[in-house]
N, C-alpha and C positions, 0 to 999 in steps of 0.2 A: 424568579428568573431575573438575572442581572442584565440590564439593557444600557448600552452606551451608544452614542453616535460617533461615527468615524467617517473620514473622507479619504478617498484615494489620492496618493501623491501624483505628480505629473507622469511618473512611470507606471502608474496603476497599482502601486503597492498600498496595502492597508495594514495597519498595526492592530493586532488583536489585543484588546485591553487586558492588563495583568490579572485582574480578578477572574476573567473568563479563562485565560491561559492556565491559571492556578487551579481553578475548579475542574478543568478537563485534563489536567496533568500534562499540558503541552510544553515541550522543551524545544530548544533550537534543533534537536535531532529528529523531532516528530515530523513524519511525512504526512502531508494533507492532500486529500483529493478535492479538487474544486470543480464545480460545474454550475450551470444555470438551470433552474427549475421553476417554471411558472413565474418568470419575472423576478426571481430571487437568486442571489449568489449563495451557494451552499459550500461550506468547508467541512470535511469529515476527516477525522484521523484515520490513517491507513494502518492496518495491523501489519506486523512484520511478515506474516504469510502472504498477505495481499501484495505487499511490496515485492517480495520474492517472485510471486507469480507474474507481476508486471515486468520484472527484469527478464524472467525466462521467456515470456511472450515476445518481448522485443528481440531477444537473441534468436529465438526460433524464426521470427520473420526475417531478420537480417541474414540468417544462414540459409533461408529457403527450405526449412524442414517440411517434409510432407506429413500427412496425418500418421502414416505408418512409422516414420522416423520418430515422431513424438511418442507414439504408443510404445515403441521399443524402449526409448529412453526412460519414460515414466515407469515402465515395468522393471527395468534394471535398477533404478533408484529405489523403487518400492521394496524390492528384494533385499537390497543393501540395508535399508532402514530397518526392516523386520529383523535381519540378522543381528544388527547392532542393539536393537531394543529388546529382543527376545533371543538371547543366545541359546544354543542347543541345551536341552534339559529343562528349560523354563516353561 
C-alpha cells in the first residue's frame, strides 16, 4: 500500500499523489464520488454507468417526473437498447 500525507489548500482541494493516481488509472476526466465515513474522507472512482445514472436522476428531479413517468421512460429505453443489441433474427 502506497501512503503519503497531503494537506488541503485554503479552498479545501487535495492533490492525489501521482503514484496513487497511476495505480488507480485516474485521469483528469475520472469522476470521483467523495463522502465522509466514520471520520474518514473517502474518494471512489465513479463508473460511467453510475455517472449516467446520477445525471438522469438530477434531470428527473428537475423535471418533476413521477414514478410512472420514469417507469415508462426506462421501458422505452430498454426496448430500444434490446433492438440495437439484438436485431431481429439474433
